[in-house]
Structure formats: structure tokens, C-alpha cells
C-alpha positions, 0 to 999 in steps of 0.5 A: 500499499503506497504512503502519502506524506501532505503538509497542510493537511488539515483544511483546503486544498492539503485536506482534500489531497489527503481524502482523495488520496485515502480514498485511493488506498493510500496511508498518510502522513499528515503534516500541520501545526495544530495538534488537537486539529490533526488529531481530529483529521486523522481520526476522520480519515481512519474512520471513512477510508480505513487507512493508516494515518500518521500524524507530524505536527511541525510548523515550517518555518522552524528549521528544527521542526521542518528538519523533522519532517525532512527526515521522515520523508527520507526514512527508508525503512517506512518510504513516503511514495508521494509528497505533496507541499501543499502548507502555505499562507499569505500577509495582509499589507505591502512588504515595506509595512511587515516586519521583516521576520514576518516575511522571512517566515513566510519565504521559509514555509512557501519556498525554503520548506518545498526545497528542503522536503523535495530534496530529501524526497528526490533522494529517497525516491530516485534509488527506488526508481519511482516516487511522486513530488507534487509541489503547491505553487500558484498562478500568482507566480506568473505576476509580480504581485510581492513576495508571495507572488515571487516565492510562488515562481520560484515554485514553480520554476524550481519544479520544473528544473527538478523535473528535468533533472530527475528525468529517467529516474521514474520521479515524477515532479508536478508543480499545482498552479491554481487560481482562486480556490475556496478554501480558508485562505483569504479569511486566514490572512485577512483578505477579501475575496476579489474577482467573479463567482467563476474564478473560484475553483472547487477543491475536489476538482482542482485535486482530481484534475491535479492527480490526473495530470501526475498520471499523465506526466504533466510537469505544470498543472493549470486547472481549470480553462479559465486559467489555462487561458489566464497563464497561456496570456501571461506567457506572452505578454511583456512583464512591463505591461503587466507591472504597469496595469498592477500599478494602475489597480494597487494603491500604496497603504499607509506606511507604519509609523516606527 
């Protein structure tokens, strides 16, 4: 029976990955910060799908706790067949108005954790000749909209490069690039829910489409026709034009006094 490890597994996209992989018969290792919520989700998954669920409480911005997760990924005695690097969040406010420590923690979760866990997974999976790494990125990575956008751009490009490096090893790497998704993300970040309803994606369909893309060997998975079209356009529009458009719709907020 295969084993999948999922970060940020107690809500949103990560939870849906856990549900769908469990429904396929995967044992799970679920990772998140909230121990009580982890226990509750694990109990429900075991009851619904009759699979083994291991719980790892970790704050991925903490290097020691991240290393604990990496060590679990690298454990040859208990191999992880599929890893979903999903954990993430957003920040409210401009980069210059946020404390640098807050921005560093965001970067550690969105980018450094992906690097560290992908490294552990690739090293463990390659000798076995099989395995899957799914890195949850974002359509925002094709824009220039602050540190979240920059980190997601890194995740997509990193995944593409790692996929090329692992070609022929039997290890599949896929970057999932969703747009707006109906999860707790906006609420937890204190952000508004912009855009018309048709831009918002359902997590169940999103994850099912991603897993189908993984099976097809796709390196970049962009869900839905509207976002495929958007990404296609963003790849060809000059970045200078995109920057001008973004400046016209974003107004600077008040500066924080010091």
C-alpha cells in the first residue's frame, strides 16, 4: 500500500489531497501546526477510508521542525511514495510595511520548506526508481505581486528544473498552479475575496485534475480552462505591461510609523 505525505493537510487543498489519496488506498502522513486539528482529521480519515494515518505536528518556518519532517520523508524503512508540498499562507499589507521576520517566516514556509522536502524526497525516491513530488504553487507566480507571488514563481521554476534533473529516474515532479480556490486561505490572511464567481475553483475538482495531470506526467498542472487561458496569456504579455497594469489597480497603503 503506498504512503503519501501531505503538508498543510488539515484544511483546504491539503485536506482534499488527503481525502482523495486515502480514497485511493494510500496510507497517510499528515503535517500541520495545529495538533488538535491534526488528531481530529486523522481520526476522520481512518474512519472513512480504513487507512493508516500518521500525524506530524510541525511549523515549517521552524528549521528544526522542518528537518523532522524531512527525516520522515527520507526514512528508507518507511518509504514515502508521494509527497504534496502544500503548506502555505498569505500576508496582508505591503512588503515594506511588514516586519522582516514575518516576511522571512512566509518565505521559509512557501519556498524553503519546498526545497528541503523535495530534496529529501528526490534522494529517497530516485534509488527506488519511483515516486511523486507535487509542489503546490499558484497562478500568482506568473505575476509580480509581492513576496507571495515571488515565492510561488520560485516553486514553479524549481519544480520544472527538478523534473528535468530527475528525468529517467522514475520520479515525477508536478507543480500545481491554481488560481482562486474556495478555502480558508483568504479568511486566514485577512484578505478580501476578489473577482467574479467563475474564477473560484472547487477543491475537489482541483485536486482530481491535478492527480490526473500527475498520471499523465505533466510538469505544470493548471486547473480549469479559464486559468489555462490566463497563464497562456501571462506567458506572452510583456512583464513591463503587467507591472503597469498592477500599479494602476494597487494603491499604496499607509506607512507604519516607527
